[in-house]
N, C-alpha and C positions, 0 to 999 in steps of 0.2 A: 602758409602751411599747405602742403600737397598731400591729399589722401587718395590712395588707390584701393579699390574694392574689386576683388576677383570673384565674379559671379553676380548675375542679375536676377537671382531669385528673391524671395520675400525677405530673407535675412540681409542681403546686400542692399536692396532698395530701402528697407527700414533704417539701416545704419546710415545710409547716405542722407536721408531726410533728417535724421536726428543730428548728424554732424552739422548740416546746414542751419538748423535752428539755433545752434550754439556758435557757429562761426560763419558770419555772413560773407567773409572775404576769402575763404579757403578755396583752393582748387580741388574739386571732387570728381574723380573719374571712375566709372564702373567699366571693367573689362569683362566682356561676355563672349564665350566661344560660339554662342548661338547668333544667327544672322537676323534675328527678329527683335522687336522691342520687348522689354520685360512684360510678363504676363502672369495671370493667376494659374499656377501649375495644376491645382486640383480640378480646374475646369476644362482641361484639354480633351477629355472624352466628348465634350459637346461638339468639338470640331468634327468628330466622326459622324455624329447623328444629325447635326444641324448645319446646313450649308451657309447660313447667315450668322453663325455664332462669332462673337468677338470676345476673346479672353484677355485682351490687353488691359492694363491698369486704367481705371477711369481717372479723368482729371489731369492727364499728362504730368505725372510727378517729376519726370526728368526736366521738363521745361519749367514747371512751377518752382522747383527747388534748384534750378541752374546746375544740373548734374550732367556731366559729359558722359556719353556712351561710346565705347570703343569696341567694335566687333573684331575680336582677335583672340588668339589662344596663348595663354601663359605657359611657357615651357619650363621655366626655372625661376626660382626666387634667389637672387644674389643678396643674401641678408647683410653681409659686411659692407657691400657697396650701396645698400639701400636702393636696389633696382630690381625690377622684374624683367625677365628676358622673354620677349615675344617670339612668335613664329618668324623664322628667317633671321633671327639674331638681333632684331631691334630691341632697344632697351628704353624703359621708362623709370625715372627716379621717383622716390616717395619719401615723405617724412613719417607717415603712418600708413600701415597696410592692413587690410582686412581680408582674410581668406573665407569666402562664403561660397565654395564651389558645389555644395550640396552633395547629392548622391548620384551614383550611376547604377543602372540595372544589373542585377546578377544574371549571368548567362550560364545555365546549367550545362554540364558536359553531356550533351545528348547528340547522337549521330544525326546529321542533317539540319541542325539548328541554325546554321549559317546560310542555308539555302534560300532561294527566292520565295517570297510569300510569307516569310517569318519576320515578325516585327516585335519590338518592345514598345512600351507606351510611357515615355518619360518626358518627351519634349513636344513642342508644337510640330516640328518636322516629322516626328514619329506619327502623330495623329493624322497629319495631312497625308503621309505616306500610306497609312492604312486606308483612309478614305479613297485615295486615288486607285487603290488596288481592289476596290469592292466590285467593280464592273463584272458582272457575270458570276459573282460568288454567291452561292446559296447556303453553304455551310461553313462554319468557322469553329476553331478550337481555341480555348484560352488555357494556358498552362499556369496554374496558380489561382487559389481561391481567396486571396486577400482583397482588400478594398480596391486596388487598381484593377485586378483581374475581374472583379464583379462589375465595376464601372464600365470596363471595356465590353464585357458581355452584354450589359444592358444597352449600351450604345449601338452595338452591332444588331442586337435583337430589334431595336427600334427602326433599323434599316431593313427589316424583313428577313434577316439572316437567321438560320437555325444554328444555335450556339451550344457547344458543350464545354463546360468547365471541368478541367482535370486537376484535382488537388491530391497531392501525395499523402497528406495527413488524413486523419479520420473525420475531419469536419472542415467546413469553410470558415474563414476568419478566425484561425487559431490565435490564441492569446487575447483576442478582442472579445470573443463570445465564448460561453460555455456550450456544452453539447446541446442542451435544450434550446437555447437561443439560436444556435446555428441551425437547428432543425426548423424553427419557426421561419427564419429567413430563407432557408433552402426551399421550403414549401411555397413561399411567396414567389421566389424566382421560378420555380417549376410552373406555377400558374401563368407566368409570363412566357412559358415555352422554352425556358433554359434548362438544359439537361446538366446534372451535376454528378460527377464521378469522384467520390472521395476514396481515400485509401488506395489510390491508383497512381503509380509512377510511370512516367513516360520513358521508354527505352530508345525511341528513335522517331525521327520525322522523315517520312519517305517522299521523294520527289520523282514523279514519272510523267514526263511530257506535259508539264504544267499542272498536273494533278498532285495534290498533297494529301497525305494521310498520316495520322498520329498512331504510332504503335505503342501499346502499353506493355509493361513487364508481364502482365498476365497472358499476353499473346493476342489480345483482342485488338482490332483495328478501328479507328474512328476517322471517317473521311472528313476532309476540311479543305476548302478552297483557300483558306487563309489561317494563319496561326499567330496568336498574340502570346508572347512570353511575359508573364507577370510573376516571376519567381522571387521577388524581393529586390531590395537595393542595398548597396554598401557605400560608406563614405568615399568620396572622390578625392583621395589623398596621394595618389601615385606621383603627381608632379612635385610633391614637397618632401619626398623621402630622403633626398640627398641634399637638402637645403640647410640642414642643421636644426630644423624645426622638429621637435619631438612628436612622434606619432605612436599610436597603439591601435585600438579599435578605430580611432579617428585621430584628429589633431588634438593633442593634450593642451589644456589651458588651465589657468588659475581662476580664482574667484572673480577677477575682473575681466575674464575672457581673453586675457593676454597670454600668448605662448611663452615658451622659455626664452624667446628673443624679444627684448624690449622694443615696443613700438609696432610689433606684429601681433595682430589679434585674429581670432577665428569665431565664427558664429554659424548656427544652423546645423543642418544634417551632418556636416563634416566634423563636428566637434565630439570629442570624447569627454564626458563629464559624469557627475555623480547622479545616480538614480536616487530620487528623493525618498523612496520607500525602502530600498535595500542598502543604500549607501555604496553600492558597487559601481565600478566604472561601466558606462553604458553609452550608447549613441541613440539619437532620436531622429526619426524621419517625419516628424509632425510639423505641419504648417505653423500652429500656434507657438510651439517651442522655438522655431526658427525666427518668428517675428519678435518674440520677447528677447532672444539673444541678440538679434540685430539692433534692437533699441538700446540695450545695455552696452553692447560693444561700441556702437557709434558714440554714445554719450561719453564713455571712458576714453575713446580715441581723441575726443575734443576737450578732455581735461577733467571730466567727472571721476568719481571714485565709487561706482555703484557695484555692489556684489550680486552675482548671479547665484541663486541658492541651489539650483538643480532642476531636473525636469522629471515629469512622469513619462516614461517611454510609451505607455499606452494612455491616450486621452483623445477619444474620438467622439464627435457628434455628427451624425450623418443620417440620411434617409435612403433606404434601399427598397425598391419595389413598393413605395408608399408606406414603408414601416420606419418610423423614427427610431434611432438608436443612439444611446449615450453609453460609452464604455470608457472606464478610466481605472488605472491602477492594476492591482493584482487580482485577476478574475478567478483563477483557480490556483490557490497556493500549492506549492510542491513540498512545503515543510509543515511540521506540526505546530500547534499553538495558535491557529487561526479558527475563528468561528464564522460560519456562513449562514446567512438568513435568506431564504428564497420565498418569494410571494408571486403566485401566478393566478390570474383570473381573466375574465373576458377582456380582450384587447390589451393585456399587459403581462409582462414578465419582468421581475426585478430580482436582482441578486446583490446582496451587500456582504462584504467581507470585512471582519473586524479582528483586531488583535488587542486584547484588553479593552480600553475605551477609545481606541483610535480606529478610524476608518482606513482600510487599506485597499478596498476595491468597490467599484460601483458599476452595475450593469442594468440599464433600463431599456426595455424593448416595448414599443407600442405607446404606452402612456408615459411620457418623459417629463410630466409636470414636476417642478421642484427639483429636478435633477441637478440644476445649477448649484444649489446650496451644498449638495453632497459632494460634487466635484471640488467646490471651493474648500470645504472642510478637509477633503483628502489632500489637496495640493498644499494647503497652508499648514498641515500637520497640527491641527488643534484638537486637544482631548475633548471628548464629548461630555464626560462627567455625568451630571444628572440628566442629560439629554439622551443618554444611551438607549433607553427604552423607546423613546419616540423615534430615534433614528432607525432602530432595528425594525420598527413597525412600518416605516415608510411615511410617517406622519409629520416629520420635521418640516418646519416652515421658517422663513427668515425671522419672523417675529419671535419665535421660541428662542432662537439662537441669540438674538440681540438682547432679549430680556435676561438671559442667563449668563452670557459672556459678552463683555464689551467687544465690539468688532475690530479689535486691533489686528491689523494685517489681513482681515478677511475681505476679499473683494466682493462687495455686494453690488 
């Protein structure tokens, strides 16, 4: 049996390892358009700030699991012929195929955005390109106040560069934080010397003899020797649109993560699937979701029949400017019928969102103790019942849940 996996991110690597555990004699090949070994994508900002950083996977999973790596670009999937077409027209056959191409950066339509000194931050090459361009740079601008933009800003700040984050919406980390939590994190970033402009749209990037400036729609100008564009990502599906594989927001799959073409699967950021909370079609750019989908897709490619239940599009655990953050689910409901409980005190801010006796949103800032049980209750869609009062007060512990509900399906 020959397995081909398109994409060397966490979904692809996890799928390959899972296949090998079930099929010791299979041929497994990962095809990656990047010219480096697979790596931890969330860690690439370290390459900007630390000259000795190594973000490749520990323990050499390719060697350990006998996985072949081909640095090439897939230009087409010939589904009927069971072949992938590579750059230059070369072909590779497969018995089972996994599409795990991840996401690509969104490039806003802004004048001057394709000019020199303007970077995205999605790959190792992006991070190394930014670092190589830092010589003589004293100021930088980051377009976008999401996690990638903030990580980029912090990495540049640690290199002694004066950074401005420009966010079009009214707060940083929209959908991940509410306004109060965003204020707490913004104040911490400001103490690091990072300037934040919210409610500010960029109308152009001006280039003048090696000098760069960001022009806002308000007319104000922000000088920058370098610009990082972190305006979000979208599933990387363009290669597959004429292959017969159904696409929408991403590649559409069934519960086994198989596409409409038997033997062809998809996993990770590229997948369109069901939002666990709303039931609506959605995509997810989260590492944890990609890893879970890779595991399930790999198992099913090797003969298992494991169902993927869906994902939480928002599920983050991070530390920003020494502030721990856990955010999952619906943080600020746009519809009626939800109840929100907020608790704030020294060193903590917590927001819980309920509908009936079900948890729909979790936000812990500062003190994140016991956040794990709340996220598990949210993800596993378990009614709280008699535990509702303790959950709302923030006093819920694992022991309370185990005593009241047998932990069927709850990942403790």
